[in-house]
BALOVO-301966 format. One record per residue (C-alpha): y, z, x. Coordinates in pm, 1 decimal. Last residue first. Example, Ala and Ser with C-alpha at 12.3 -4.5 7.8 and 13.67 -1.06 7.14 Angstrom:
REM residues 2
+----------+----------+----------+
:       py :       pz :       px :
+----------+----------+----------+
:   -106.0 :    714.0 :   1367.0 :
:   -450.0 :    780.0 :   1230.0 :
+----------+----------+----------+
REM end
This chain:
REM residues 401
+----------+----------+----------+
:       py :       pz :       px :
+----------+----------+----------+
:    131.8 :  -2436.8 :   2585.5 :
:    -15.1 :  -2119.1 :   2440.8 :
:   -384.0 :  -2065.3 :   2517.0 :
:   -651.7 :  -2226.6 :   2299.6 :
:   -649.0 :  -2269.6 :   1922.4 :
:  -1024.3 :  -2324.1 :   1932.4 :
:  -1084.4 :  -1970.6 :   2061.7 :
:   -886.9 :  -1832.6 :   1771.5 :
:  -1091.1 :  -2038.2 :   1526.3 :
:  -1414.1 :  -1907.7 :   1676.2 :
:  -1288.5 :  -1549.7 :   1658.2 :
:  -1196.3 :  -1598.6 :   1291.0 :
:  -1539.8 :  -1742.7 :   1220.6 :
:  -1703.5 :  -1438.1 :   1378.2 :
:  -1476.5 :  -1203.7 :   1180.4 :
:  -1544.9 :  -1386.1 :    854.6 :
:  -1923.6 :  -1367.9 :    887.9 :
:  -1963.1 :  -1389.2 :    513.0 :
:  -1695.9 :  -1480.5 :    259.5 :
:  -1496.0 :  -1745.7 :    444.5 :
:  -1190.5 :  -1933.8 :    317.5 :
:  -1007.0 :  -2112.7 :    597.7 :
:   -632.6 :  -2151.5 :    540.7 :
:   -653.6 :  -1827.6 :    344.0 :
:   -519.1 :  -1804.9 :    -14.0 :
:   -263.9 :  -1524.8 :    -47.3 :
:   -262.9 :  -1322.0 :   -367.0 :
:   -208.0 :  -1455.4 :   -715.0 :
:   -129.8 :  -1165.7 :   -948.3 :
:    186.0 :  -1086.1 :   -754.9 :
:    220.9 :  -1299.8 :   -443.9 :
:    485.3 :  -1551.8 :   -551.3 :
:    545.9 :  -1835.6 :   -307.7 :
:    908.8 :  -1893.9 :   -207.8 :
:    853.1 :  -2052.6 :    133.6 :
:    941.3 :  -1724.3 :    308.3 :
:    689.1 :  -1535.4 :     90.1 :
:    797.6 :  -1383.7 :   -239.0 :
:    817.2 :  -1023.1 :   -356.7 :
:    877.5 :   -900.5 :   -711.0 :
:   1109.7 :   -674.1 :   -909.6 :
:   1181.8 :   -337.6 :  -1075.1 :
:    841.7 :   -178.3 :  -1134.1 :
:    842.3 :    196.7 :  -1185.2 :
:    750.5 :    498.1 :   -973.6 :
:    810.7 :    814.6 :  -1177.5 :
:    859.0 :   1138.6 :   -984.7 :
:    807.0 :   1499.5 :  -1092.5 :
:   1087.8 :   1749.4 :  -1036.9 :
:   1092.9 :   1878.4 :  -1394.3 :
:   1389.5 :   1662.1 :  -1493.5 :
:   1245.6 :   1337.8 :  -1353.0 :
:   1319.5 :   1187.2 :  -1010.4 :
:   1296.3 :    808.2 :  -1000.4 :
:   1085.0 :    613.7 :   -749.8 :
:   1109.7 :    236.2 :   -703.5 :
:    834.2 :    -21.4 :   -737.0 :
:    839.3 :   -387.2 :   -632.0 :
:    561.8 :   -619.4 :   -743.9 :
:    362.7 :   -846.3 :   -515.2 :
:     10.6 :   -714.9 :   -552.0 :
:   -231.2 :  -1003.6 :   -509.1 :
:   -559.2 :   -876.8 :   -366.6 :
:   -603.3 :  -1127.1 :    -85.4 :
:   -813.8 :  -1442.0 :   -109.9 :
:  -1101.5 :  -1445.2 :    136.7 :
:  -1118.6 :  -1476.7 :    514.0 :
:   -912.2 :  -1667.8 :    771.3 :
:   -534.9 :  -1713.9 :    798.3 :
:   -417.2 :  -1935.2 :   1085.2 :
:   -104.3 :  -1776.4 :   1224.7 :
:    256.7 :  -1860.1 :   1310.2 :
:    298.0 :  -2159.9 :   1083.0 :
:    599.2 :  -1994.3 :    921.3 :
:    433.8 :  -1983.5 :    582.3 :
:    115.6 :  -1830.4 :    721.9 :
:    283.7 :  -1559.4 :    928.8 :
:    512.7 :  -1462.6 :    640.5 :
:    234.8 :  -1465.9 :    383.4 :
:     16.1 :  -1241.0 :    596.6 :
:    298.5 :   -990.3 :    650.6 :
:    376.6 :   -966.4 :    278.1 :
:      6.5 :   -948.7 :    202.3 :
:    -25.3 :   -647.5 :    433.3 :
:    277.5 :   -487.8 :    264.2 :
:     98.4 :   -516.5 :    -69.8 :
:   -271.1 :   -574.0 :    -37.0 :
:   -561.4 :   -686.1 :    181.0 :
:   -868.1 :   -545.3 :      3.6 :
:   -971.7 :   -888.5 :   -123.8 :
:   -999.8 :  -1010.2 :    234.4 :
:   -788.0 :  -1092.0 :    539.3 :
:   -816.1 :  -1193.5 :    907.1 :
:   -494.3 :  -1324.9 :   1064.1 :
:   -541.9 :  -1561.6 :   1357.9 :
:   -277.7 :  -1586.1 :   1628.7 :
:   -232.1 :  -1814.7 :   1928.5 :
:     40.9 :  -1676.8 :   2157.2 :
:    373.5 :  -1857.9 :   2134.2 :
:    621.5 :  -1667.1 :   1916.8 :
:    605.5 :  -1340.8 :   2109.5 :
:    880.9 :  -1135.5 :   1945.0 :
:   1237.4 :  -1116.2 :   2076.7 :
:   1444.1 :  -1124.8 :   1759.1 :
:   1391.3 :   -873.8 :   1480.4 :
:   1217.2 :   -981.6 :   1163.3 :
:   1411.6 :  -1038.8 :    842.9 :
:   1374.9 :   -904.7 :    488.7 :
:   1569.7 :  -1066.3 :    205.0 :
:   1741.4 :   -969.3 :   -117.9 :
:   1793.8 :  -1132.4 :   -457.3 :
:   1946.1 :   -934.4 :   -744.5 :
:   1747.1 :   -973.6 :  -1067.1 :
:   1678.6 :   -603.7 :  -1120.3 :
:   1566.3 :   -584.2 :   -757.4 :
:   1449.9 :   -919.0 :   -627.3 :
:   1244.1 :   -994.9 :   -320.3 :
:   1246.5 :  -1221.9 :    -19.5 :
:   1005.8 :  -1216.3 :    270.8 :
:    974.7 :  -1238.4 :    649.4 :
:   1276.8 :  -1455.4 :    736.5 :
:   1376.4 :  -1505.8 :   1098.1 :
:   1336.8 :  -1329.1 :   1429.3 :
:   1125.7 :  -1453.7 :   1716.7 :
:    787.2 :  -1417.3 :   1552.7 :
:    472.7 :  -1228.5 :   1656.4 :
:    581.9 :   -873.1 :   1735.5 :
:    863.6 :   -885.2 :   1478.6 :
:    597.6 :   -921.8 :   1208.4 :
:    483.6 :   -569.3 :   1290.9 :
:    837.8 :   -441.1 :   1236.4 :
:    843.2 :   -609.5 :    894.9 :
:    509.9 :   -448.5 :    808.1 :
:    649.6 :   -111.4 :    918.5 :
:    957.8 :   -151.0 :    697.8 :
:    732.3 :   -231.0 :    404.9 :
:    567.6 :    109.0 :    433.6 :
:    212.6 :    122.0 :    304.6 :
:    -21.7 :   -158.8 :    217.7 :
:   -382.8 :   -182.1 :    109.5 :
:   -525.5 :   -282.7 :    445.0 :
:   -891.7 :   -347.6 :    369.3 :
:   -897.7 :   -649.8 :    596.3 :
:   -575.3 :   -684.0 :    794.9 :
:   -733.9 :   -780.3 :   1128.3 :
:   -480.7 :   -955.1 :   1352.6 :
:   -681.6 :  -1154.1 :   1606.9 :
:   -438.3 :  -1220.4 :   1891.2 :
:   -494.6 :  -1481.7 :   2161.4 :
:   -455.9 :  -1401.3 :   2528.8 :
:   -196.4 :  -1605.7 :   2717.2 :
:    -81.4 :  -1312.4 :   2929.0 :
:   -308.1 :  -1014.7 :   2876.9 :
:   -214.1 :   -800.8 :   2574.3 :
:     38.3 :   -526.1 :   2651.4 :
:    325.5 :   -683.6 :   2457.7 :
:     99.8 :   -755.8 :   2158.5 :
:    -35.4 :   -399.6 :   2151.2 :
:    315.0 :   -254.6 :   2181.9 :
:    438.9 :   -463.9 :   1891.6 :
:    142.6 :   -354.6 :   1679.9 :
:    208.6 :     11.2 :   1763.4 :
:    574.4 :    -42.2 :   1669.0 :
:    466.6 :   -154.1 :   1324.6 :
:    221.3 :    134.2 :   1288.9 :
:    482.4 :    400.6 :   1361.7 :
:    496.8 :    535.8 :   1009.7 :
:    200.4 :    421.0 :    803.1 :
:    125.1 :     56.0 :    735.2 :
:   -247.4 :     80.0 :    673.5 :
:   -573.5 :    -10.6 :    850.3 :
:   -415.4 :   -240.8 :   1108.3 :
:   -683.2 :   -378.1 :   1341.7 :
:   -547.8 :   -557.2 :   1648.5 :
:   -812.5 :   -776.1 :   1811.7 :
:   -727.9 :   -899.4 :   2161.0 :
:   -858.2 :  -1219.4 :   2319.2 :
:  -1034.2 :  -1201.6 :   2654.3 :
:  -1339.2 :  -1402.4 :   2547.5 :
:  -1548.7 :  -1093.6 :   2479.8 :
:  -1290.2 :   -929.1 :   2256.1 :
:  -1054.6 :   -653.0 :   2366.5 :
:  -1006.9 :   -394.2 :   2092.9 :
:   -686.7 :   -235.8 :   1963.9 :
:   -670.4 :     16.6 :   1681.9 :
:   -374.9 :     68.0 :   1448.0 :
:   -384.9 :    308.7 :   1152.3 :
:   -498.0 :    606.7 :   1351.0 :
:   -487.5 :    806.8 :   1032.5 :
:   -516.4 :   1170.3 :   1123.6 :
:   -742.1 :   1409.8 :    940.7 :
:   -722.1 :   1774.0 :    840.9 :
:  -1058.0 :   1828.8 :    676.6 :
:  -1183.2 :   1865.4 :    321.2 :
:  -1530.7 :   1999.9 :    268.7 :
:  -1771.9 :   1773.1 :     87.4 :
:  -2003.9 :   1836.2 :   -206.5 :
:  -2214.6 :   1534.0 :   -300.2 :
:  -2344.6 :   1430.7 :   -640.3 :
:  -2593.2 :   1154.2 :   -717.6 :
:  -2645.1 :    829.0 :   -905.8 :
:  -2877.4 :    551.6 :   -784.8 :
:  -2899.4 :    220.9 :   -973.0 :
:  -2670.1 :     40.2 :   -727.7 :
:  -2487.8 :    310.1 :   -538.8 :
:  -2325.0 :    575.4 :   -755.0 :
:  -2123.2 :    888.8 :   -677.7 :
:  -2007.6 :   1211.8 :   -841.5 :
:  -1795.2 :   1395.0 :   -584.7 :
:  -1761.4 :   1770.4 :   -537.5 :
:  -1462.9 :   1900.9 :   -340.7 :
:  -1474.7 :   2205.8 :   -114.6 :
:  -1179.8 :   2360.8 :     73.1 :
:  -1223.8 :   2362.3 :    451.1 :
:   -883.5 :   2218.0 :    535.9 :
:   -603.1 :   2335.5 :    311.9 :
:   -356.4 :   2170.4 :     75.6 :
:   -603.1 :   1931.0 :    -80.9 :
:   -673.7 :   1566.0 :   -136.7 :
:   -951.1 :   1421.4 :   -347.2 :
:   -793.7 :   1507.7 :   -681.9 :
:   -460.4 :   1355.7 :   -576.3 :
:   -644.7 :   1040.7 :   -470.7 :
:   -795.8 :   1007.9 :   -817.5 :
:   -451.5 :   1046.0 :   -971.5 :
:   -308.6 :    778.2 :   -742.4 :
:   -601.2 :    552.1 :   -828.2 :
:   -488.6 :    544.7 :  -1188.3 :
:   -763.0 :    667.4 :  -1424.7 :
:  -1002.1 :    425.6 :  -1592.8 :
:  -1313.9 :    587.1 :  -1451.1 :
:  -1219.2 :    921.1 :  -1292.2 :
:  -1439.6 :   1169.6 :  -1477.8 :
:  -1347.2 :   1527.1 :  -1389.2 :
:  -1640.5 :   1738.7 :  -1269.3 :
:  -1490.6 :   1820.2 :   -930.5 :
:  -1421.1 :   1450.7 :   -873.4 :
:  -1613.9 :   1206.0 :  -1091.4 :
:  -1764.4 :    859.5 :  -1106.0 :
:  -1689.4 :    715.5 :   -759.6 :
:  -1888.5 :    398.1 :   -700.8 :
:  -2011.2 :    315.0 :   -351.7 :
:  -1871.7 :    -12.9 :   -218.4 :
:  -1782.9 :    121.7 :    126.8 :
:  -2030.1 :    391.2 :    218.4 :
:  -2080.6 :    764.8 :    173.2 :
:  -2332.0 :    904.6 :    422.8 :
:  -2208.1 :   1264.3 :    418.2 :
:  -2072.2 :   1227.0 :    771.9 :
:  -1874.6 :    923.3 :    652.6 :
:  -1717.0 :   1119.9 :    369.0 :
:  -1633.2 :   1419.4 :    590.9 :
:  -1442.9 :   1201.0 :    839.4 :
:  -1573.4 :   1059.8 :   1167.5 :
:  -1481.0 :    702.8 :   1085.8 :
:  -1274.3 :    678.3 :    771.8 :
:  -1451.9 :    517.1 :    479.6 :
:  -1319.5 :    207.5 :    302.4 :
:  -1301.7 :     57.8 :    -46.7 :
:  -1485.8 :    333.6 :   -230.0 :
:  -1508.8 :    244.9 :   -597.4 :
:  -1331.0 :    344.3 :   -914.6 :
:  -1429.4 :    176.0 :  -1241.0 :
:  -1148.7 :     51.4 :  -1462.0 :
:  -1316.3 :   -278.1 :  -1552.3 :
:  -1066.8 :   -472.9 :  -1339.4 :
:  -1169.9 :   -263.3 :  -1040.7 :
:   -994.8 :     46.3 :   -916.5 :
:   -962.8 :    121.6 :   -546.8 :
:  -1047.1 :    417.0 :   -326.7 :
:  -1009.9 :    492.7 :     42.1 :
:  -1214.4 :    766.7 :    203.3 :
:  -1156.0 :   1036.6 :    459.5 :
:  -1235.1 :   1365.0 :    287.8 :
:   -886.4 :   1505.9 :    252.7 :
:   -601.0 :   1680.8 :    429.7 :
:   -349.0 :   1431.0 :    557.3 :
:   -187.3 :   1273.3 :    861.6 :
:    -19.4 :    940.1 :    938.8 :
:    341.8 :   1009.1 :    842.5 :
:    276.9 :    801.8 :    530.4 :
:     36.5 :   1076.2 :    427.2 :
:    327.7 :   1320.0 :    416.3 :
:    496.7 :   1102.5 :    157.1 :
:    179.0 :   1092.4 :    -48.5 :
:    147.8 :   1469.0 :    -24.2 :
:    507.6 :   1517.6 :   -138.3 :
:    445.6 :   1289.9 :   -435.3 :
:    144.8 :   1492.5 :   -541.1 :
:    332.5 :   1820.2 :   -508.3 :
:    630.0 :   1703.0 :   -712.6 :
:    394.5 :   1574.9 :   -980.9 :
:    344.7 :   1202.1 :   -980.1 :
:    408.3 :    941.8 :  -1251.0 :
:    292.6 :    580.6 :  -1226.1 :
:    410.3 :    229.6 :  -1305.4 :
:    181.8 :    -46.3 :  -1184.9 :
:     88.1 :   -189.9 :  -1521.3 :
:    438.4 :   -149.9 :  -1660.0 :
:    362.4 :   -202.4 :  -2030.2 :
:    633.2 :     44.6 :  -2133.9 :
:    390.3 :    247.4 :  -2346.0 :
:    213.5 :    369.5 :  -2032.0 :
:    544.6 :    477.6 :  -1878.4 :
:    626.0 :    683.4 :  -2186.8 :
:    276.9 :    837.8 :  -2188.9 :
:    309.5 :    928.8 :  -1821.3 :
:    647.9 :   1091.3 :  -1890.2 :
:    491.9 :   1314.3 :  -2155.5 :
:    210.1 :   1417.7 :  -1923.7 :
:    459.1 :   1498.0 :  -1646.2 :
:    679.4 :   1704.8 :  -1876.5 :
:    383.5 :   1922.0 :  -1977.4 :
:    467.1 :   2121.2 :  -2289.3 :
:    696.6 :   2418.5 :  -2350.7 :
:    880.0 :   2240.6 :  -2630.5 :
:   1201.6 :   2208.1 :  -2428.3 :
:    996.5 :   2084.7 :  -2132.6 :
:    831.9 :   1821.1 :  -2351.0 :
:   1168.3 :   1699.8 :  -2473.1 :
:   1300.6 :   1674.6 :  -2117.7 :
:    993.8 :   1482.7 :  -1998.7 :
:   1016.2 :   1236.9 :  -2288.6 :
:   1386.6 :   1180.8 :  -2223.5 :
:   1324.5 :   1129.1 :  -1850.3 :
:   1043.1 :    882.7 :  -1920.7 :
:   1263.8 :    694.5 :  -2164.7 :
:   1545.2 :    678.8 :  -1910.2 :
:   1308.4 :    556.1 :  -1641.0 :
:   1176.3 :    294.1 :  -1881.1 :
:   1525.5 :    173.6 :  -1961.9 :
:   1630.5 :    154.0 :  -1598.0 :
:   1299.8 :      5.5 :  -1490.3 :
:   1327.2 :   -290.1 :  -1727.9 :
:   1562.7 :   -482.7 :  -1502.6 :
:   1297.4 :   -740.8 :  -1439.6 :
:   1038.8 :   -735.5 :  -1716.8 :
:    755.3 :   -485.0 :  -1670.2 :
:    454.0 :   -595.1 :  -1474.4 :
:    134.7 :   -788.0 :  -1539.0 :
:   -113.5 :   -810.6 :  -1256.5 :
:   -124.0 :   -759.9 :   -889.6 :
:     18.9 :   -512.2 :   -633.1 :
:    332.9 :   -472.1 :   -416.6 :
:    623.0 :   -249.3 :   -314.8 :
:    977.9 :   -326.2 :   -228.4 :
:   1214.2 :   -271.1 :     68.8 :
:   1248.7 :     97.6 :     60.4 :
:    879.4 :    187.7 :     69.0 :
:    549.7 :     34.6 :    -51.9 :
:    244.4 :    222.1 :   -181.9 :
:   -119.4 :    135.1 :   -159.0 :
:   -329.9 :    308.5 :     85.2 :
:    -69.1 :    557.9 :    158.5 :
:   -275.6 :    788.0 :    369.2 :
:   -528.2 :   1062.1 :    330.8 :
:   -720.8 :   1020.8 :     11.3 :
:   -680.2 :    651.8 :     72.2 :
:   -530.7 :    423.6 :   -183.7 :
:   -629.2 :     90.2 :   -333.2 :
:   -438.0 :    -54.4 :   -624.9 :
:   -394.0 :    116.6 :   -954.4 :
:    -98.7 :    338.1 :   -886.8 :
:     68.7 :    123.5 :   -633.8 :
:     86.8 :    -42.8 :   -299.6 :
:    405.6 :   -112.8 :   -119.1 :
:    656.6 :    151.1 :    -15.5 :
:   1025.0 :    111.3 :     45.1 :
:   1198.5 :    289.6 :    333.5 :
:   1473.1 :    545.5 :    375.1 :
:   1345.2 :    721.4 :     64.9 :
:   1500.4 :    665.4 :   -275.3 :
:   1519.7 :    924.6 :   -544.5 :
:   1710.0 :    780.8 :   -835.1 :
:   1866.0 :   1050.2 :  -1046.3 :
:   1801.2 :   1145.8 :  -1405.1 :
:   2010.4 :   1442.1 :  -1511.1 :
:   1862.6 :   1678.1 :  -1766.2 :
:   2065.3 :   1857.9 :  -2032.4 :
:   1931.3 :   1649.8 :  -2317.3 :
:   2006.0 :   1332.9 :  -2120.9 :
:   2304.9 :   1349.8 :  -1889.4 :
:   2437.0 :   1014.3 :  -1778.3 :
:   2316.0 :    859.3 :  -1457.0 :
:   2088.7 :    605.5 :  -1625.7 :
:   2376.5 :    440.5 :  -1811.8 :
:   2571.7 :    417.6 :  -1487.0 :
:   2295.4 :    222.6 :  -1307.3 :
:   2147.8 :    426.7 :  -1019.1 :
:   2278.9 :    312.8 :   -684.0 :
:   2055.6 :    116.3 :   -453.5 :
:   2307.9 :     50.1 :   -176.7 :
:   2207.9 :    357.3 :     23.8 :
:   1845.5 :    248.7 :     27.8 :
:   1944.2 :    -90.3 :    162.3 :
:   2145.5 :     80.4 :    434.7 :
:   1827.4 :    258.2 :    540.7 :
:   1645.3 :    -73.7 :    543.4 :
:   1912.8 :   -229.4 :    761.8 :
:   1882.1 :     58.7 :   1004.1 :
:   2145.3 :    328.8 :   1047.9 :
+----------+----------+----------+
REM end
């Protein structure tokens, strides 16, 4: 059993949350890994673009007080049970309870929605191949488009606004709900999107497809260095990074491209860090005030020159990895300030089978820096031509001595 699996086993539900509430038992549902990314961050319609598994999750902004999850979970369970008794929607009632709690990143999923998100972490999904994020003004925009997917074939681009899905307005809604509308159970089913680009507004009907998220791609650069692009931390991505580093030519530098990576499984980010450091601390976090730590495995390549490339779409687990490499002097970070989601969410099963993900703590980098609401500031801040500058910096670092 891995350390992260043992962590899940240790997260017992507080006694006061275990008690029966109006005939419904609230139990903590905890996967074998934490997810980073959250309801209002950036998600893909195919993969976890924003959640964080059994070590904590991350995203910016105000969050509930530490330890507040137990009370909020109980309130959500009570509201769901009452609604069920009255023949009303338990999920809607739980969402209202979570909204009243002030937990900015709290969210409620139906059983089906949560199952789809979990399946997406396996690296496959049925959708249109776009990532979405919500701006401070509540508007939803496309943060990334999957190559070869229905969205790209329809000409949808990063930065396009998403106004509606199948006639339902999405402005102000949690990104998780928008993603649920985009996804489907079967390939070939239609979905109509209301889109904007500058002053242009139009509608586009796409047909969902079964897509795979090749979350790690490796490219050899002209000077012999290797660029490893990690789109999201889905299952297996951490080991894919380790394999890419091991197979890189001896002495070749590594350009770790985390732009647009909105998180995923924390365990995979920790595994990825193990490719570039020889053990040691990756991050600390608290769960209801109890401090915990994440450590890389020994045996990583601690000598190759490394540059991490980030932007405002770098979130959650990707920020955790960036902060670890920066704090430990293992990488020069180039690009723009990252998104800033450093809060920890845990899932709780509600009486009707829906799931509430609620904030219970926060992440910190190895040096103790808080990420939530702040993000990671690059060593070299670059808005335009960031990749070219990153390559130049990597070349200047030279081969390992």
